[in-house]
N, C-alpha and C positions, 0 to 999 in steps of 0.2 A: 504494500500500500504506500510506503514511503518512496518507492522507486517506480512510479508509473511510466515506464519507458516503453515507447511504441516500437522501437527497433528490436526485432526478434533476435538478432545476433547479440546485441547488448544484454538482453534478458537471459540468453543462454550462458553468456560469460558470468553474469551475476549468479545464476543458478549453480554453476560449477564452483564458484567461490564459496557460496553458502554450503554446498554439499561437502566440500573439502574441510571447511571449518567445523561443520557438524561432526564429520568423521574424526577430526582431531579432538573434539570435546569428548566423544565416546571413547576414544583411546585413552584420554586422560582419566576418565571414570574407571576404565579397566585397570589402569595402573594404580589408581588409588584403592581399588578393590583388593589388590594383592595384599594389603595389610590386614584384611579380615577374610578368613577362610569362607565364611558363610556367604559373604558378598561375592567373592570370587566364583564360588560355585553357582550362585544365582545369575551372575552376569554371563558366565560361560553357558549356562542352560538357556538364557535368553538368546545368545548367539546361535545355539543349536536349533532352538525353536524357529528362528528366522531363516534357517538354512545357511547361515554364515559359519560354515565349519572351520574355515581357515582362522577366523578371529577367535573362535572358541578354543581351537587347538593352541593358538599363540598365547592366549591368556593362561591356559592350564600349564603350558610349557614354562612360562615365566614363573608361575607359582611353584612349580616343581623344582626350579633352580634354587629357590630359597628353602623349600620344604621337601626334599627328595623322598622322605620316608612316608609320605601321606598316600597310602594305597587307594583311598577313595578318590582323591583327585587324579591319581594315575589312571584309575578306571575311567573317569570322565574324559581324560585326555585321550585314552585309547578309543573310546566311543567316538570322539570327534574325528580322530584320524581315520577310523573305520568308515564313518559316514562320509568322509571326504574322499574315500577311495584309496587311502594309503594303507593297504592291508598289511604289508610287511612291517611298517613302523608301528601299527596298532598291535600286531602280534608281539613285537619286541617290548612294548610298554606293558602288555599283559604278562609277559615273562618276568619283567622286573617287579611288577606288582605281586605276582604269585610267589616270588622269592621272599618278599616282605610278609605276605600273608597267604599261605598256601590254601587256606580254607575260605577264600573269598569266592562265593558262588557266581557272582556277576562277572568277575575277571575270568573265572573258569569257563563260563558260558561264552563270553566274547572270544576266548581263545579257540573254542570249538567253532564258532562262527567264522573266524579267520581261517581255520583249517579247512572248513567246508568251502570257502572261497577259493582255496588252493586245490580243491578237489581231493584232499587227503581225508577220506571218509573214516578211516580207522582212528586217526588222531582226533577228528571231530567227535566221534563216538566216545572216545576215552575222556575227553574234556567234558562233554555233555553228561555222561554218566556220573562223573564226579560232582558236577554242578547239581544234578538231580538228587544225589545223596546228601549234599551239603545244605540244601534248602528244600523245604516242602512247598515253596511257592513256584515250582518249576513244572506245573502240569502241562503246559503247552510244549515244553521241552521234551517231556516223555513221549508225546505223540510224534514229535520230530525224530526222536531216537528210533522209534519203531519204523518210521518211513525210511530213514537212512539205512537201517539194517536191512530192510527189504530191498532197497535199491542196491546196496553193496552185494547182497547175496544173489 
């Protein structure tokens, strides 16, 4: 409203400037969120919900540089990488998280998902079976296990 410019090119330039500055403000908020775990998780989830997997992964990676033993954040980082299509790095993050907490069913399940992406059915089944044993909230996973066993056989 303060810039009633009729020239379409000028409006486009202004829009790019505003977009860039808004992005800078969001990155500043992300950086400030790194001081508080809950906010970092919330902001990362907001990025994931919007489909901005790169920003979610970047935020979690920065958090893990300061707190490398946080396996929950590592799981969220792996989820962002997996959703972004970086399967090998997601699997590496799952391995690191499982070294810290071998009984984390969500990391175990994501490891199975990564193995399935690589068409390693046996490894996927191994991870999924462990995830199903570690958590009673894996009913859907049990159905997938049966389907993959049938496919493998």
